[in-house]
C-alpha positions as CSV (number, residue, x, y, z in Angstrom):
1,X,15.7,16.9,6.5
2,X,18.6,16.8,4.7
3,X,19.2,14.8,1.0
4,X,21.9,12.8,1.0
5,X,25.2,13.4,-1.6
6,X,24.8,9.5,-3.3
7,X,21.1,7.7,-3.0
8,X,21.4,3.7,-3.1
9,X,18.1,2.3,-3.7
10,X,17.5,-1.3,-3.5
11,X,14.3,-1.1,-6.6
12,X,13.3,-5.2,-6.1
13,X,13.2,-4.9,-2.5
14,X,10.8,-2.2,-2.7
15,X,8.7,-3.0,-4.8
16,X,8.8,-6.3,-3.4
17,X,7.5,-4.6,-0.3
18,X,4.9,-3.0,-1.9
19,X,3.7,-5.6,-3.0
20,X,3.8,-6.8,0.8
21,X,2.0,-4.0,2.1
22,X,-0.8,-4.1,0.0
23,X,-1.0,-7.9,0.8
24,X,-1.0,-7.2,4.3
25,X,-3.5,-4.3,3.5
26,X,-5.9,-7.3,2.2
27,X,-5.6,-9.8,5.0
28,X,-6.3,-6.8,7.9
29,X,-9.3,-5.9,5.6
30,X,-10.8,-9.8,5.3
31,X,-10.4,-9.9,9.4
32,X,-11.9,-6.6,9.9
33,X,-15.0,-7.7,7.2
34,X,-15.2,-11.1,9.6
35,X,-15.3,-9.2,12.6
36,X,-18.1,-6.8,12.0
37,X,-19.9,-10.1,10.3
38,X,-19.6,-12.2,13.8
39,X,-21.0,-8.9,15.5
40,X,-23.3,-8.0,13.0
41,X,-24.4,-11.9,13.2
42,X,-24.8,-12.2,16.9
43,X,-26.8,-9.1,16.9
44,X,-30.0,-10.3,15.9
45,X,-30.4,-11.7,19.6
46,X,-29.9,-7.9,21.0
47,X,-32.8,-5.2,21.4
48,X,-33.3,-2.1,22.4
49,X,-30.8,0.3,22.7
50,X,-28.1,-2.5,23.0
51,X,-29.0,-3.8,19.4
52,X,-28.5,0.0,18.4
53,X,-25.1,0.5,20.1
54,X,-24.3,-2.3,18.7
55,X,-24.9,-1.3,14.9
56,X,-23.2,1.9,15.6
57,X,-19.8,-0.1,16.5
58,X,-20.2,-2.4,13.0
59,X,-20.9,0.8,11.3
60,X,-17.8,2.6,13.4
61,X,-15.4,-0.4,12.7
62,X,-16.7,-0.3,8.9
63,X,-15.6,3.2,8.5
64,X,-12.3,2.5,10.2
65,X,-11.1,-0.2,7.9
66,X,-12.6,1.9,4.8
67,X,-10.6,4.9,5.9
68,X,-7.5,2.4,6.8
69,X,-7.5,0.5,4.2
70,X,-7.5,3.3,2.0
71,X,-4.9,4.9,3.2
72,X,-2.4,1.7,3.5
73,X,-3.1,0.8,0.1
74,X,-2.2,4.6,-1.2
75,X,1.1,3.8,1.2
76,X,1.6,0.6,-1.1
77,X,0.8,2.2,-4.7
78,X,3.6,5.2,-3.7
79,X,5.8,2.7,-2.7
80,X,5.3,0.5,-6.4
81,X,5.6,4.0,-8.3
82,X,9.0,5.1,-6.5
83,X,10.2,1.4,-8.0
84,X,9.2,2.2,-10.8
85,X,10.3,5.4,-11.1
86,X,13.5,4.4,-10.0
87,X,14.3,2.0,-12.3
88,X,13.5,3.7,-14.9
89,X,15.6,6.8,-13.7
90,X,18.5,3.8,-13.6
91,X,17.5,2.7,-16.6
92,X,17.9,6.0,-18.7
93,X,21.1,7.2,-16.6
94,X,23.1,3.9,-17.9
95,X,21.7,4.9,-21.5
96,X,23.0,8.0,-21.2
97,X,26.9,6.7,-20.1
98,X,27.2,3.8,-22.3
99,X,26.1,6.5,-25.1
100,X,29.0,8.7,-24.1
101,X,31.4,5.5,-23.6
102,X,32.8,5.2,-27.4
103,X,30.4,6.7,-28.9
104,X,27.7,3.8,-28.3
105,X,23.7,5.0,-29.3
106,X,22.0,5.5,-26.3
107,X,18.8,2.7,-26.0
108,X,15.3,3.9,-25.9
């Protein structure tokens, strides 16, 4: 992969996307929990190997949900961190440019 010489980043868009991904992950996790609760409630009427199979199914769903939620939340966090770093770099570089122009002191 070749990086372009000029990189333009929509910092507020990146932060908004980070928040959106996090919100969607929360909704997905809640829906998965509702599905597991529904199956668990229905399982009380099942016996033997059918009950065991439902138990294994819901356990599998819970593990998958946890794994996916952790991964998605990690992506959301990485996007938010990237937005913060780009904002910091933008502010720092703007301050350096102001300092060059007419000897203005850089902002912290």
